C-alpha angles and dihedrals in degrees: 000000000000117000119252119241088255092051090047090051091049092047090051090050090051090048092049092050090048091051095044112120093012115153132207092261089056091053090048087054092054094052095041128273093217110019137137092290095053092047092051089047092053092048090055092049090048090057089087092053098049097074090048091052091047091056092052100040103037091074089065088069099031091056101038114144116245130193111270143169140176118298121235108212094209091059099038095107093046090049090051090055088060086072088072088069095052092108086070105049094193094055092041094054091043090055093045096045090051090069094037093053091052098052111024126078116238141195129213118211119171092340092307112122115209123185123213117258097200108028136070136175116279099229140109107266122211117249089241128038114234130188093246092058103108128168124204108224093221101040107073131051121245131234136190118266105278101166102051130261141289114228128205103239102178091107105022121027092195139001134166086263093058095038094054099025092240092177137110108003090007096048092102090062093072093060090039090057091056091047090053091049092055091045087058088048089055094049091043092055088063100038111027094073093056092043091052091052092049092051094040092236104171125191094252095164093064101043090093090060090063091075092051099047108074130218118264110269088216091055091047090052091052088054089049092245095136094155093061091043092053090047091056093045091052090048091053090047091051092052092046091044091237099115092118090061094062116102117247091232094053094137091055092048092052091050092047094047093049089047092055091047091051090051091052091047092051088057091053105026103132134076087242091074090059093058093045090069112072098211094043089046090055092048091049094051090050090051093049092052103036111022101093099020091042092054091048093047090047092052092045093049090049090055092044088054090051090050095049100041096077089047089050090054091049090053087046089063088061098038114021100203094055099090090047093050093049101041100033098067091041091054091051093050091050092047090050092050092054090063089071091062117098118251112244099172110137091348125124109241118239119265102183137036090260092051090050093050092047090047093054090046093050091046090056091050092048091061088060092060102271096117096138095050094041093049092049090050092048090053091051091048089051092055099263126133123232091252091051091050091051091050089050093052090050090054 
């Protein structure tokens, strides 16, 4: 049954009272803070990162180590014929290992047989391997591989290791190549931006994304463009299938919320107010000193870590505990440093100087065991009622 004009008026009044005092974060919660629209938007932004990640990660597969042993020139053609059996890994390995077992020295420790990667028997091999050809492991002398290597190709047909024979005395070159690549990455981080500006190299491939990624509704509201902000919010709600949750008087709510924010900003509109609050003062000083230099140092250390990690693994082949001794303490230091960061899980982020000061204060108290009280206060400072905060905790 359709509502009467009186019922519609009463419903509108109830809706208006429910939406009174609603902030932009509350509206964002109604339409979905992380829905289909936001996920698609993030994927579009990540398009620029994917090629960079491919360059860094593809070498992990291109330089993967494969099982190998010395080649015997007399049996090279027969070994190549084993590739015809590669569709059946068991038969392929059986064929390949038949020639390996008859030419490569081995050791047996605790029942585990391990064949040499860089040595073979120094004998004259028959042109054709027969079943009665048996080598005593202690009879013949051994020599370095002088006729190349045989590679197990049941998983990888070709890698940089097999193409350039980066094994035995050349095995360190594989890791060194990766270190050189990341060194170029480090140098390029400083120089490529300036070079691109000099050559006027614009990011043409990503210009089309500009029309898909919308302006920030918060920024539009600061510019008093409420109509465009409302249009974007309704578009997000349509994608997330939450359009029915938006209030009918959305424009008025946006105007009122922005008006309240402007009133708060007028009360604290100078840099002096930042330094009057002790915790904000400390955070500001840290930003002044560490923001740009800290980001640069962080990026440089990340690249240095990428450069040194292959070298650490190379040393680990000589001395097994070395990677654990280097990386273990670093991981503990980083994990300890994270404990200093404030916990923002299920907490409304601060929007004003007072909110930020209260947030830092509550976070300090929460470390002393007052999680329940601090969480309740943070919800109230973020514009949530006690009932809403309880519902949030239950979720």
